[in-house]
N, CA and C of each residue as an Amber inpcrd file, in Angstrom:
protein
   711
  25.4990000   5.3760000 -14.3650000  24.0410000   5.3450000 -14.3330000
  23.5230000   4.4280000 -15.4390000  22.4660000   3.6870000 -15.1280000
  21.8730000   2.7750000 -16.0980000  20.7090000   3.4530000 -16.8120000
  20.6630000   3.2840000 -18.1300000  19.5550000   3.8080000 -18.9360000
  18.9470000   2.6520000 -19.7160000  17.8210000   2.1410000 -19.2460000
  17.1820000   1.0340000 -19.9380000  16.4820000   1.5420000 -21.1930000
  16.6300000   0.7890000 -22.2820000  16.1310000   1.2070000 -23.5850000
  14.8150000   0.5240000 -23.9630000  14.6990000  -0.7710000 -23.6690000
  13.4740000  -1.4790000 -24.0490000  13.3690000  -2.7990000 -23.3050000
  12.1540000  -3.3760000 -23.3550000  11.8830000  -4.6820000 -22.7810000
  11.1780000  -5.5300000 -23.8270000  11.6310000  -6.7640000 -24.0050000
  11.0020000  -7.7020000 -24.9370000  10.4650000  -8.8890000 -24.1350000
   9.2440000  -9.3010000 -24.4360000   8.5820000 -10.3700000 -23.6830000
   7.9070000 -11.3350000 -24.6550000   8.1510000 -12.6230000 -24.4670000
   7.4940000 -13.6420000 -25.2960000   7.2810000 -14.9250000 -24.5170000
   6.0630000 -15.4480000 -24.5040000   5.7780000 -16.7070000 -23.8370000
   5.9300000 -16.6650000 -22.3330000   5.8930000 -15.4750000 -21.7570000
   6.0710000 -15.3200000 -20.3120000   4.7140000 -15.1430000 -19.6360000
   4.3310000 -16.1120000 -18.8140000   3.0690000 -16.0790000 -18.0690000
   1.8960000 -15.7690000 -19.0000000   1.2220000 -14.6290000 -18.8180000
   0.0340000 -14.3400000 -19.6330000   0.3830000 -13.8330000 -21.0280000
   1.6550000 -13.5290000 -21.2640000   2.0660000 -13.0110000 -22.5740000
   2.5490000 -14.1610000 -23.4480000   1.9400000 -14.2940000 -24.6270000
   2.2840000 -15.3840000 -25.5200000   3.2920000 -14.9800000 -26.5780000
   3.2500000 -15.6800000 -27.6850000   4.0880000 -15.3900000 -28.8450000
   3.1980000 -14.8640000 -29.9770000   3.7090000 -14.0290000 -30.8960000
   5.0910000 -13.5320000 -30.9610000   5.4060000 -12.5540000 -29.8360000
   6.7000000 -12.3380000 -29.6150000   7.1500000 -11.4540000 -28.5380000
   6.7400000 -10.0120000 -28.8120000   6.5270000  -9.2670000 -27.7380000
   6.2320000  -7.8470000 -27.8510000   7.4450000  -7.0430000 -27.3880000
   7.5350000  -5.8020000 -27.8230000   8.6220000  -4.9050000 -27.4350000
   8.0250000  -3.6430000 -26.8230000   8.5410000  -3.2550000 -25.6620000
   8.0820000  -2.0510000 -24.9700000   9.2300000  -1.0640000 -24.8980000
   8.9970000   0.1440000 -25.3710000  10.0190000   1.1940000 -25.3630000
  10.1530000   1.7700000 -23.9600000  11.3570000   1.7140000 -23.3950000
  11.6180000   2.2710000 -22.0680000  12.4730000   3.5310000 -22.1360000
  12.8000000   3.9580000 -23.3380000  13.7350000   5.0710000 -23.5210000
  13.0020000   6.4140000 -23.4530000  12.3300000   6.6530000 -22.3280000
  11.5690000   7.8920000 -22.1740000  12.4000000   9.0110000 -21.5760000
  13.5460000   8.6530000 -20.9740000  14.3540000   9.6630000 -20.3030000
  13.8610000   9.9690000 -18.9050000  12.8360000   9.2440000 -18.4330000
  12.3010000   9.4690000 -17.1050000  11.7430000   8.1900000 -16.5310000
  10.7040000   8.3260000 -15.7260000  10.0590000   7.1640000 -15.1200000
   9.0190000   6.6050000 -16.0850000   9.0040000   5.2900000 -16.2680000
   8.0320000   4.6390000 -17.1420000   6.8570000   4.1300000 -16.3190000
   5.6600000   4.5020000 -16.7230000   4.4480000   4.0630000 -16.0460000
   3.7090000   3.0670000 -16.9240000   3.3020000   1.9370000 -16.3280000
   2.5270000   0.9210000 -17.0430000   1.0840000   1.0120000 -16.5700000
   0.1740000   1.2780000 -17.4940000  -1.2420000   1.4320000 -17.1620000
  -2.0750000   0.4860000 -18.0130000  -3.2090000   0.0380000 -17.4780000
  -4.0810000  -0.8580000 -18.2300000  -5.1740000  -1.4100000 -17.3470000
  -6.1130000  -2.1380000 -17.9560000  -7.2160000  -2.7280000 -17.2120000
  -6.7230000  -3.8380000 -16.2940000  -7.5550000  -4.1820000 -15.3240000
  -7.2390000  -5.3180000 -14.4610000  -7.0930000  -6.5930000 -15.2860000
  -6.1270000  -7.4220000 -14.8920000  -5.8720000  -8.7150000 -15.5580000
  -5.3950000  -8.5600000 -16.9970000  -4.8220000  -7.3940000 -17.3270000
  -4.3160000  -7.1880000 -18.6900000  -2.8440000  -7.5690000 -18.8310000
  -2.1870000  -7.9410000 -17.7160000  -0.7930000  -8.3930000 -17.7960000
   0.2360000  -7.3730000 -17.3630000  -0.1890000  -6.2980000 -16.7030000
   0.7590000  -5.2600000 -16.2850000   1.8060000  -5.8130000 -15.3170000
   1.3190000  -6.5180000 -14.3030000   2.2390000  -7.0600000 -13.2950000
   3.2060000  -8.0520000 -13.9160000   2.7480000  -8.8380000 -14.8730000
   3.6260000  -9.8180000 -15.5100000   4.7570000  -9.1520000 -16.2900000
   4.5090000  -7.9770000 -16.8430000   5.5810000  -7.2450000 -17.5230000
   6.6630000  -6.8420000 -16.5260000   6.2350000  -6.3550000 -15.3700000
   7.1900000  -5.9580000 -14.3340000   7.9610000  -7.1750000 -13.8340000
   7.2370000  -8.2880000 -13.6340000   7.9000000  -9.4910000 -13.1510000
   8.8700000 -10.0510000 -14.1820000   8.5350000  -9.9180000 -15.4600000
   9.4480000 -10.3840000 -16.5110000  10.7400000  -9.5690000 -16.4990000
  10.6080000  -8.2730000 -16.3310000  11.7870000  -7.3990000 -16.2740000
  12.6990000  -7.8320000 -15.1230000  12.1090000  -8.1010000 -13.9580000
  12.8650000  -8.5470000 -12.7890000  13.4890000  -9.9210000 -13.0490000
  12.7330000 -10.8040000 -13.7030000  13.2360000 -12.1470000 -14.0230000
  14.4230000 -12.0830000 -14.9730000  14.3550000 -11.2210000 -15.9860000
  15.4520000 -11.0850000 -16.9390000  16.7410000 -10.7010000 -16.2220000
  16.6420000  -9.8060000 -15.2550000  17.8350000  -9.2880000 -14.5880000
  18.3480000 -10.1900000 -13.4680000  17.4650000 -10.9750000 -12.8470000
  17.8810000 -11.7610000 -11.6820000  17.7110000 -13.2630000 -11.8390000
  16.8210000 -13.6890000 -12.7490000  16.5050000 -15.1060000 -12.8600000
  15.5500000 -15.5740000 -11.7840000  15.0180000 -14.6360000 -10.9980000
  14.1310000 -14.9740000  -9.8790000  12.7210000 -14.4460000 -10.1360000
  11.7880000 -14.9150000  -9.3120000  10.4070000 -14.4760000  -9.3780000
  10.0680000 -13.6050000  -8.1750000   9.3560000 -12.5190000  -8.4130000
   8.9960000 -11.6110000  -7.3240000   8.1610000 -12.3410000  -6.2810000
   7.2210000 -13.1690000  -6.7110000   6.3010000 -13.8350000  -5.7950000
   6.8120000 -15.1840000  -5.3100000   8.0600000 -15.4970000  -5.6230000
   8.6470000 -16.7280000  -5.1260000   8.1820000 -17.9940000  -5.8210000
   7.5730000 -17.8870000  -7.0030000   7.1230000 -19.0580000  -7.7400000
   8.3170000 -19.8130000  -8.3220000   8.1120000 -21.0900000  -8.6070000
   9.1530000 -21.8460000  -9.2810000   9.3870000 -21.2580000 -10.6650000
  10.6350000 -21.2730000 -11.0980000  10.9920000 -20.6100000 -12.3540000
  10.2510000 -21.2050000 -13.5400000   9.9700000 -22.5090000 -13.5200000
   9.2700000 -23.1320000 -14.6420000   7.8540000 -22.5850000 -14.8110000
   7.3160000 -21.9720000 -13.7860000   5.9640000 -21.4200000 -13.8460000
   5.8880000 -20.1780000 -14.7290000   7.0290000 -19.6660000 -15.1900000
   7.0020000 -18.4530000 -16.0200000   6.5230000 -18.7580000 -17.4350000
   6.5450000 -20.0170000 -17.8500000   6.2120000 -20.3560000 -19.2310000
   4.6960000 -20.3190000 -19.4340000   4.2630000 -19.6120000 -20.4660000
   2.8430000 -19.5430000 -20.8120000   2.3590000 -20.9370000 -21.2000000
   1.3000000 -21.4290000 -20.5460000   0.8820000 -22.8130000 -20.7560000
   0.3910000 -23.0600000 -22.1800000  -0.0790000 -22.0060000 -22.8760000
  -0.5350000 -22.1880000 -24.2590000   0.6430000 -22.3190000 -25.2280000
   1.8180000 -21.8740000 -24.7890000   2.9950000 -21.8780000 -25.6700000
   4.1490000 -22.6250000 -25.0070000   3.8050000 -23.6930000 -24.2890000
   4.8310000 -24.3910000 -23.5130000   5.9650000 -24.9250000 -24.3910000
   5.6620000 -25.3410000 -25.6160000   6.7120000 -25.8840000 -26.4870000
   7.6940000 -24.8170000 -26.9480000   7.2420000 -23.5600000 -26.9470000
   8.1210000 -22.4760000 -27.3760000   8.9150000 -21.8800000 -26.2150000
   8.4900000 -22.1630000 -24.9890000   9.2050000 -21.6600000 -23.8300000
   8.9500000 -20.1850000 -23.5680000   9.6750000 -19.6550000 -22.5830000
   9.5490000 -18.2480000 -22.1930000  10.8200000 -17.4960000 -22.5590000
  10.6320000 -16.2090000 -22.8810000  11.7510000 -15.3620000 -23.3070000
  11.5430000 -13.9530000 -22.7750000  12.6140000 -13.3570000 -22.3220000
  12.5930000 -11.9530000 -21.9250000  13.9380000 -11.3350000 -22.2330000
  13.9380000 -10.0810000 -22.6290000  15.1980000  -9.3930000 -22.9450000
  15.0620000  -7.9180000 -22.6360000  16.1800000  -7.3030000 -22.2990000
  16.2060000  -5.8610000 -22.1170000  17.5380000  -5.3350000 -22.6280000
  17.5460000  -4.0660000 -22.9770000  18.7710000  -3.4020000 -23.4280000
  18.9760000  -2.1490000 -22.5900000  20.2360000  -1.8520000 -22.2970000
  20.5250000  -0.6940000 -21.4600000  21.8550000  -0.0750000 -21.8530000
  22.0260000   1.1760000 -21.4610000  23.2750000   1.9050000 -21.6530000
  23.9140000   2.1440000 -20.2940000  25.2210000   1.9260000 -20.1980000
  25.9550000   2.1560000 -18.9680000  27.3500000   2.6540000 -19.3070000
  27.6490000   3.8860000 -18.8950000  28.9760000   4.4760000 -19.1400000
  29.3720000   4.4230000 -20.6110000  28.4080000   4.6550000 -21.4950000
  28.6780000   4.7000000 -22.9250000  28.6560000   3.3500000 -23.6160000
  28.5150000   2.2670000 -22.8610000  28.4660000   0.9310000 -23.4360000
  27.0140000   0.4680000 -23.5670000  26.7470000  -0.2980000 -24.6240000
  25.4040000  -0.8220000 -24.8690000  25.3660000  -2.2960000 -24.5010000
  24.4330000  -2.6490000 -23.6170000  24.2920000  -4.0390000 -23.1700000
  22.9320000  -4.5910000 -23.5870000  22.9210000  -5.8690000 -23.9190000
  21.6830000  -6.5890000 -24.1770000  21.6820000  -7.8500000 -23.3350000
  20.5830000  -8.0670000 -22.6090000  20.4460000  -9.2370000 -21.7560000
  19.2700000 -10.0610000 -22.2500000  19.4880000 -11.3500000 -22.5170000
  18.4280000 -12.2580000 -22.9520000  18.3530000 -13.4250000 -21.9720000
  17.1300000 -13.7390000 -21.5290000  16.9490000 -14.8860000 -20.6480000
  15.8550000 -15.7880000 -21.2130000  16.0910000 -17.0960000 -21.1300000
  15.1760000 -18.0940000 -21.6910000  14.8180000 -19.1320000 -20.6260000
  13.6370000 -19.7420000 -20.8100000  13.2360000 -20.8690000 -19.9610000
  12.4670000 -21.8690000 -20.8100000  12.9900000 -23.0860000 -20.8950000
  12.3420000 -24.1210000 -21.6880000  12.2920000 -23.8000000 -23.1620000
  13.2470000 -23.0240000 -23.6610000  13.2610000 -22.6240000 -25.0670000
  13.8190000 -23.7600000 -25.9240000  13.2310000 -24.0330000 -27.0860000
  13.6960000 -25.1700000 -27.9070000  15.1430000 -25.0410000 -28.3720000
  15.6520000 -23.8440000 -28.5010000  17.0330000 -23.6590000 -28.9640000
  17.9830000 -23.2920000 -27.8200000  17.5880000 -22.3030000 -27.0060000
  18.4870000 -21.7790000 -25.9670000  18.2670000 -22.4070000 -24.5930000
  17.2800000 -23.3230000 -24.4780000  16.9970000 -24.0040000 -23.2120000
  16.7470000 -22.9800000 -22.0900000  17.5880000 -22.9840000 -21.0410000
  17.4130000 -22.0740000 -19.9000000  18.5550000 -21.0620000 -19.8260000
  18.9960000 -20.5950000 -20.9730000  20.2090000 -19.7820000 -21.0490000
  19.9920000 -18.3410000 -20.6140000  21.0630000 -17.7520000 -20.1140000
  21.1860000 -16.3060000 -19.9000000  22.3030000 -15.8260000 -20.8050000
  21.9820000 -14.9100000 -21.7170000  22.9680000 -14.3930000 -22.6700000
  23.1730000 -12.9090000 -22.4250000  24.4300000 -12.5110000 -22.3100000
  24.7900000 -11.1210000 -22.0620000  25.6920000 -10.6380000 -23.1920000
  25.3260000  -9.5020000 -23.7960000  26.1000000  -8.9310000 -24.9010000
  26.5220000  -7.5010000 -24.5390000  27.7520000  -7.1660000 -24.8700000
  28.2640000  -5.8140000 -24.6850000  28.6700000  -5.2740000 -26.0480000
  27.9820000  -4.2500000 -26.5030000  28.2170000  -3.6690000 -27.8320000
  28.1550000  -4.7460000 -28.9170000  27.1990000  -5.6810000 -28.7710000
  26.9620000  -6.7130000 -29.7740000  27.8370000  -7.9350000 -29.6720000
  28.7630000  -7.9510000 -28.7060000  29.6930000  -9.0720000 -28.5570000
  29.3400000  -9.8450000 -27.2890000  29.2580000 -11.1970000 -27.3410000
  28.9640000 -11.9750000 -26.1320000  29.9350000 -11.6470000 -25.0030000
  29.3940000 -11.5270000 -23.7970000  30.1810000 -11.1040000 -22.6420000
  30.0280000 -12.1260000 -21.5160000  31.1510000 -12.4520000 -20.8650000
  31.1560000 -13.3130000 -19.6770000  30.3100000 -14.5660000 -19.8920000
  30.6030000 -15.3110000 -20.9360000  29.7930000 -16.4780000 -21.2780000
  29.8400000 -17.5670000 -20.2100000  30.9130000 -17.6090000 -19.4210000
  31.0360000 -18.6330000 -18.3830000  30.4110000 -18.1980000 -17.0600000
  30.1020000 -16.9050000 -16.8990000  29.5390000 -16.4010000 -15.6330000
  28.6470000 -15.1840000 -15.9000000  27.6490000 -15.3250000 -16.7450000
  26.8400000 -14.1630000 -17.1350000  26.0750000 -13.5310000 -15.9790000
  25.5280000 -14.3390000 -15.0350000  24.7640000 -13.7470000 -13.9350000
  25.6610000 -12.9450000 -13.0040000  26.8540000 -13.4460000 -12.7630000
  27.8010000 -12.7210000 -11.9230000  28.1460000 -11.3640000 -12.5450000
  28.3830000 -11.3530000 -13.8440000  28.7050000 -10.1020000 -14.5300000
  27.4930000  -9.1820000 -14.5670000  26.2980000  -9.7520000 -14.7390000
  25.0790000  -8.9520000 -14.7570000  24.8320000  -8.3160000 -13.3900000
  25.0460000  -9.0650000 -12.3190000  24.8930000  -8.5130000 -10.9670000
  25.8480000  -7.3470000 -10.7480000  27.0800000  -7.5040000 -11.2510000
  28.0610000  -6.4240000 -11.1130000  27.6180000  -5.1960000 -11.8980000
  27.0650000  -5.4150000 -13.0920000  26.6170000  -4.3130000 -13.9340000
  25.4640000  -3.5600000 -13.2970000  24.4730000  -4.2760000 -12.7890000
  23.3190000  -3.6410000 -12.1720000  23.7090000  -2.9680000 -10.8650000
  24.5220000  -3.6310000 -10.0690000  25.0480000  -3.0160000  -8.8570000
  24.0500000  -2.8680000  -7.7270000  22.9460000  -3.6140000  -7.7710000
  21.9290000  -3.5320000  -6.7260000  21.5790000  -4.9230000  -6.2260000
  21.3340000  -5.0260000  -4.9230000  20.8120000  -6.2770000  -4.3630000
  19.3870000  -6.4730000  -4.8710000  18.8790000  -7.7240000  -4.8680000
  17.5340000  -7.9740000  -5.3940000  16.4490000  -7.0930000  -4.7950000
  16.4970000  -6.8260000  -3.4680000  15.4650000  -5.9910000  -2.8590000
  15.5660000  -4.5420000  -3.3230000  16.7860000  -4.0790000  -3.5360000
  16.9740000  -2.7160000  -4.0330000  16.5000000  -2.6130000  -5.4830000
  16.8040000  -3.6330000  -6.2830000  16.3690000  -3.6450000  -7.6750000
  14.8530000  -3.6610000  -7.7570000  14.2280000  -4.4790000  -6.9300000
  12.7690000  -4.5580000  -6.9320000  12.1550000  -3.2100000  -6.5730000
  12.7440000  -2.5200000  -5.6090000  12.2270000  -1.2070000  -5.2100000
  12.3290000  -0.2060000  -6.3450000  13.3310000  -0.3690000  -7.2220000
  13.4980000   0.5700000  -8.3290000  12.5420000   0.2820000  -9.4820000
  12.0480000  -0.9650000  -9.5590000  11.1460000  -1.3430000 -10.6440000
   9.6980000  -1.0560000 -10.2680000   9.3090000  -1.4890000  -9.0780000
   7.9360000  -1.3200000  -8.6100000   7.9190000  -0.1350000  -7.6550000
   7.4790000   1.0060000  -8.1410000   7.5820000   2.2520000  -7.3820000
   6.1940000   2.7090000  -6.9580000   5.5030000   1.8530000  -6.1770000
   4.2020000   2.2200000  -5.6290000   4.4070000   2.9700000  -4.3240000
   3.2940000   3.3980000  -3.7000000   3.3970000   4.1200000  -2.4380000
   4.0630000   3.2580000  -1.3770000   3.7200000   1.9650000  -1.3330000
   4.3080000   1.0790000  -0.3310000   5.7940000   0.8890000  -0.5750000
   6.1850000   0.7600000  -1.8580000   7.5960000   0.5810000  -2.1660000
   8.3940000   1.8420000  -1.8820000   7.7670000   3.0150000  -2.0530000
   8.4580000   4.2550000  -1.7040000   8.7690000   4.2700000  -0.2100000
   7.8230000   3.7750000   0.5880000   8.0410000   3.6690000   2.0330000
   9.2150000   2.7410000   2.3160000   9.3170000   1.6410000   1.5640000
  10.4220000   0.7080000   1.7540000  11.7590000   1.3500000   1.4380000
  11.7940000   2.2150000   0.4210000  13.0320000   2.9020000   0.0670000
  13.4700000   3.8230000   1.1930000  12.5130000   4.5590000   1.7520000
  12.8310000   5.4710000   2.8510000  13.3910000   4.7150000   4.0470000
  12.8980000   3.4820000   4.2810000  13.3090000   2.7080000   5.4420000
  14.5510000   1.8610000   5.1870000  15.1160000   1.9380000   3.9770000
  16.3460000   1.1990000   3.6870000  17.4840000   1.7080000   4.5720000
  18.4640000   0.8510000   4.9290000  19.6780000   1.3460000   5.5760000
  20.3420000   2.4140000   4.7020000  21.0330000   3.3330000   5.3410000
  21.5820000   4.4930000   4.6300000  22.4590000   4.0840000   3.4500000
  23.3340000   3.0860000   3.6460000  24.2410000   2.7130000   2.5610000
  23.4860000   2.1040000   1.3860000  22.4520000   1.2920000   1.6570000
  21.6500000   0.7120000   0.5780000  20.8590000   1.7900000  -0.1440000
  20.2930000   2.7450000   0.6090000  19.4960000   3.7950000  -0.0120000
  20.3670000   4.6790000  -0.9010000  21.5840000   4.9850000  -0.4400000
  22.4960000   5.8050000  -1.2450000  22.8550000   5.0840000  -2.5320000
  23.1710000   3.7850000  -2.4320000  23.5110000   3.0000000  -3.6130000
  22.3450000   2.9470000  -4.5920000  21.1280000   2.7450000  -4.0540000
  19.9300000   2.7010000  -4.8950000  19.7410000   4.0160000  -5.6470000
  19.8250000   5.1330000  -4.9410000  19.5880000   6.4380000  -5.5560000
  20.6390000   6.7460000  -6.6190000  21.8900000   6.4080000  -6.3200000
  22.9620000   6.7180000  -7.2680000  22.8700000   5.8540000  -8.5170000
  22.5760000   4.5650000  -8.3560000  22.5480000   3.6560000  -9.4950000
  21.3210000   3.8750000 -10.3800000  20.1560000   4.0720000  -9.7510000
  18.9250000   4.1060000 -10.5250000  18.5020000   5.5170000 -10.9300000
  18.8260000   6.5240000 -10.1380000  18.4140000   7.8790000 -10.4810000
  19.5800000   8.7210000 -11.0040000  20.7900000   8.4770000 -10.4810000
  21.9720000   9.1720000 -10.9830000  21.8830000  10.6850000 -10.8850000
  21.1880000  11.1960000  -9.8820000  20.9990000  12.6450000  -9.7660000
  22.2220000  13.2650000  -9.1050000  22.9490000  14.0980000  -9.8380000
  24.1030000  14.7600000  -9.2400000  23.8850000  16.2590000  -9.0600000
  22.6740000  16.7320000  -9.3940000  22.3620000  18.1390000  -9.1580000
  20.8590000  18.3590000  -9.3140000  20.2410000  19.0570000  -8.3700000
  18.8450000  19.4480000  -8.5220000  18.5410000  20.5960000  -7.5730000
  17.4830000  21.3210000  -7.8570000  17.0420000  22.4330000  -7.0270000
  15.7190000  22.0590000  -6.3720000  15.6480000  22.2050000  -5.0570000
  14.4300000  21.8840000  -4.3200000  13.4830000  23.0830000  -4.3410000
  12.1810000  22.8040000  -4.4530000  11.1550000  23.8460000  -4.4150000
  10.7920000  24.1140000  -2.9630000  10.7670000  25.3680000  -2.5890000
  10.5090000  25.7670000  -1.2060000   9.0350000  25.5670000  -0.8550000
   8.7150000  24.7050000   0.1210000   7.3160000  24.5170000   0.5170000
   6.7720000  25.7800000   1.1890000   5.4800000  26.0330000   1.1060000
   4.8770000  27.1910000   1.7700000   5.1400000  27.1600000   3.2750000
   5.4460000  28.3290000   3.8380000   5.6910000  28.4270000   5.2670000
   7.0700000  27.9910000   5.7050000   7.9630000  27.7370000   4.7210000
   9.3240000  27.2840000   5.0230000  10.3310000  28.3650000   4.6590000
  11.3370000  28.5650000   5.5260000  12.3400000  29.5940000   5.2630000
  13.3990000  29.1560000   4.2780000  13.7820000  27.8700000   4.3090000
  14.8300000  27.3710000   3.4090000  14.7380000  25.8570000   3.2970000
  15.2700000  25.3240000   2.2090000  15.3230000  23.8820000   2.0020000
  16.6220000  23.5500000   1.2790000  17.2110000  22.4180000   1.6560000
  18.5190000  22.0240000   1.1300000  18.3600000  20.8380000   0.1830000
  18.9440000  20.9100000  -1.0050000  18.9380000  19.8170000  -1.9770000
  20.3230000  19.1750000  -1.9800000  20.3890000  17.9170000  -1.5490000
  21.6610000  17.1990000  -1.4600000  21.6780000  16.1130000  -2.5240000
  22.5820000  16.2160000  -3.4820000  22.6460000  15.2750000  -4.5940000
  23.6490000  14.1650000  -4.3160000  23.7410000  13.2180000  -5.2530000
  24.6680000  12.0930000  -5.1080000  26.1060000  12.5620000  -5.2790000
  27.0140000  11.8940000  -4.5770000  28.4360000  12.1980000  -4.7390000
  28.9730000  11.4760000  -5.9640000  29.9600000  12.0910000  -6.6180000
  30.5440000  11.5320000  -7.8390000  32.0640000  11.6320000  -7.7900000
  32.7730000  10.6170000  -8.3190000  34.2290000  10.7590000  -8.4530000
  34.5350000  11.8970000  -9.4340000  35.3600000  12.8410000  -9.0000000
  35.6370000  14.0400000  -9.7980000  37.1170000  14.3730000  -9.7300000
  37.6840000  14.7970000 -10.8650000  39.0610000  15.2530000 -10.8800000
  39.1920000  16.5890000 -10.1670000  40.1250000  16.6670000  -9.1960000
  40.2740000  17.8720000  -8.3770000  41.7230000  18.3460000  -8.4370000
  41.9030000  19.6510000  -8.6780000  43.2420000  20.2500000  -8.6950000
  43.6070000  20.7280000  -7.3000000  44.7700000  20.2950000  -6.7920000
  45.2330000  20.7070000  -5.4700000  45.9510000  22.0440000  -5.5160000
  46.1860000  22.6450000  -4.3500000  46.8750000  23.9440000  -4.2690000
  48.3090000  23.8650000  -4.7810000  48.8820000  22.6410000  -4.7430000
  50.2610000  22.4620000  -5.2140000  50.3270000  22.1080000  -6.7020000
  49.1840000  22.1620000  -7.3970000  49.1640000  21.8660000  -8.8220000
  48.9170000  20.4060000  -9.1480000  48.8160000  19.5730000  -8.1230000
  48.5670000  18.1510000  -8.3520000  47.0950000  17.9210000  -8.7110000
  46.8160000  16.8020000  -9.3430000  45.4540000  16.4440000  -9.7180000
  45.1370000  15.0720000  -9.1240000  44.0080000  14.9670000  -8.4720000
  43.5890000  13.7060000  -7.8750000  42.0920000  13.5180000  -8.0990000
  41.6260000  12.2940000  -7.8760000  40.2020000  11.9930000  -8.0080000
  39.5850000  11.8830000  -6.6210000  38.5920000  12.7040000  -6.3550000
  37.9010000  12.6840000  -5.0690000  36.3950000  12.7000000  -5.3140000
  35.6590000  12.1890000  -4.3350000  34.2020000  12.2060000  -4.4450000
  33.6880000  13.5860000  -4.0450000  32.8990000  14.1740000  -4.9190000
  32.3050000  15.4750000  -4.6650000  30.7950000  15.4010000  -4.8570000
  30.0800000  16.2040000  -4.0890000  28.6350000  16.3030000  -4.2710000
  28.2440000  17.7740000  -4.2640000  27.1280000  18.0650000  -4.8990000
  26.6460000  19.4380000  -4.9720000  25.4540000  19.6030000  -4.0430000
  25.4810000  20.6800000  -3.2660000  24.4100000  21.0070000  -2.3280000
  23.8530000  22.3710000  -2.7090000  22.5470000  22.4440000  -2.9690000
  21.8990000  23.7010000  -3.3530000  20.9160000  24.1370000  -2.2680000
  20.9850000  25.3970000  -1.9120000  20.1030000  25.9590000  -0.8920000
  19.0760000  26.8720000  -1.5500000  17.7960000  26.5810000  -1.3190000
  16.7130000  27.4550000  -1.7670000  16.1620000  28.1790000  -0.5380000
  16.1350000  29.5010000  -0.5710000  15.7340000  30.2650000   0.6090000
  14.7570000  31.3800000   0.2460000  13.9000000  31.7130000   1.1950000
  12.9900000  32.8540000   1.0760000  13.7290000  34.0890000   1.5980000
  14.0740000  34.9950000   0.7070000  14.8880000  36.1510000   1.1000000
  14.1250000  37.1360000   1.9740000  12.8320000  36.9220000   2.1110000
  12.0910000  37.7530000   3.0630000  12.3580000  37.3040000   4.4910000
  12.8870000  36.0790000   4.6200000  13.1430000  35.5050000   5.9400000
  14.6400000  35.3590000   6.2020000  15.3810000  34.9220000   5.1750000
  16.8030000  34.6250000   5.3310000  17.6230000  35.5230000   4.4060000
  18.5570000  36.2310000   4.9950000  19.4420000  37.1050000   4.2370000
  20.3960000  36.2530000   3.3930000  20.6130000  36.6370000   2.1400000
  21.4200000  35.8490000   1.2230000  22.8200000  35.5610000   1.7300000
  23.4290000  36.5500000   2.3730000  24.7940000  36.3610000   2.8910000
  24.8250000  35.2960000   3.9850000  23.7600000  35.2440000   4.7880000
  23.6920000  34.2180000   5.8360000  23.5660000  32.8230000   5.2200000
  22.7950000  32.7270000   4.1370000  22.6700000  31.4590000   3.4580000
  24.0000000  30.9980000   2.8830000  24.7600000  31.9250000   2.3020000
  26.0730000  31.5990000   1.7460000  27.0350000  31.1710000   2.8500000
  26.9660000  31.8180000   3.9890000  27.8390000  31.4580000   5.1180000
  27.4930000  30.0580000   5.6280000  26.1990000  29.7530000   5.6400000
  25.7800000  28.4110000   6.0660000  26.3610000  27.3460000   5.1390000
  26.2900000  27.5600000   3.8260000  26.8320000  26.5870000   2.8780000
  28.3420000  26.4330000   3.0450000  29.0160000  27.5390000   3.3210000
  30.4630000  27.4790000   3.5280000  30.7970000  26.6390000   4.7600000
  30.0560000  26.8640000   5.8410000  30.2990000  26.0890000   7.0670000
  29.9370000  24.6190000   6.8670000  28.8630000  24.3520000   6.1260000
  28.4540000  22.9710000   5.8770000  29.5200000  22.2360000   5.0780000
  30.0620000  22.8910000   4.0540000  31.1160000  22.2750000   3.2400000
  32.3440000  21.9540000   4.0920000  32.6840000  22.8530000   5.0020000
  33.8410000  22.6250000   5.8640000  33.6070000  21.4330000   6.7970000
  32.3850000  21.3150000   7.3170000  32.0720000  20.1980000   8.2000000
  32.1290000  18.8650000   7.4400000  31.5750000  18.8390000   6.2410000
  31.5700000  17.5990000   5.4550000  32.9850000  17.1880000   5.0940000
  33.8330000  18.1650000   4.7720000  35.1890000  17.8660000   4.3250000
  36.1380000  17.5290000   5.4720000  35.9470000  18.1460000   6.6400000
  36.9170000  18.0010000   7.7240000  36.3820000  17.2730000   8.9500000
  35.0770000  17.4110000   9.2410000  34.5140000  16.7880000  10.4480000
  33.1410000  16.1930000  10.1600000  33.0570000  15.2300000   9.2390000
  31.7480000  14.6720000   8.8750000  31.0340000  14.0180000  10.0420000
  31.8230000  13.4880000  11.0370000  31.1950000  12.8250000  12.1760000
  30.3620000  13.7860000  13.0030000  30.6660000  15.0840000  12.9290000
  29.9160000  16.0630000  13.7160000  28.4820000  16.2160000  13.2300000
  28.2130000  15.8460000  11.9620000  26.8680000  15.9730000  11.4100000
  25.9280000  14.9000000  11.9520000  26.5020000  13.8700000  12.5730000
  25.6790000  12.7850000  13.1010000  25.4080000  12.9370000  14.5850000
  25.9450000  13.9760000  15.1730000  25.7630000  14.1960000  16.6230000
  24.3640000  14.7020000  16.9150000
């Protein structure tokens, strides 16, 4: 799972120099609020540019440089945690020292200097459309996530949310609701004493006991687990 720590922006579109730093280490979803034309969208676009080198609106990359600070160029950086490692990504455009460089650091040491974008794509693990959906989470983008192909949606949820367990709240007038979390590689002990790595996921059932007897709910979970483990194709019938 990726945990973004901060975003740095300098000379990018409406944002000039000196660079500003935005704390992203909230432990949850970060919301950007402000008046119209205050630069909110440009912050989001800078974040996307740092990670992909592309523009959300399809503009030429040179257009990212703030015209008042053209000699200083544009700069964006972000830091993130992944599997205990600390990464820093810096991207430049028209910079007097770094030109149009992409710099990737892992625990303070330069990483993949000959192919930084390839390594960055591997680290993020999302296609550009999936990454964009994770950054811009408006009502329309939520609709786009729902309409993603199943494999893309699963990858998006696992990479960006990393939810491996949660309890669903029972809506009024509903007898039961099932919470299905992401699958994770897990060490599993076999009946013969062997140990192997298999993908496991946790499924939690929330039920109204005035409607559904607890033992019936437990039997349902047992049957569901058996179907997933032995006959997953039957769930698509």
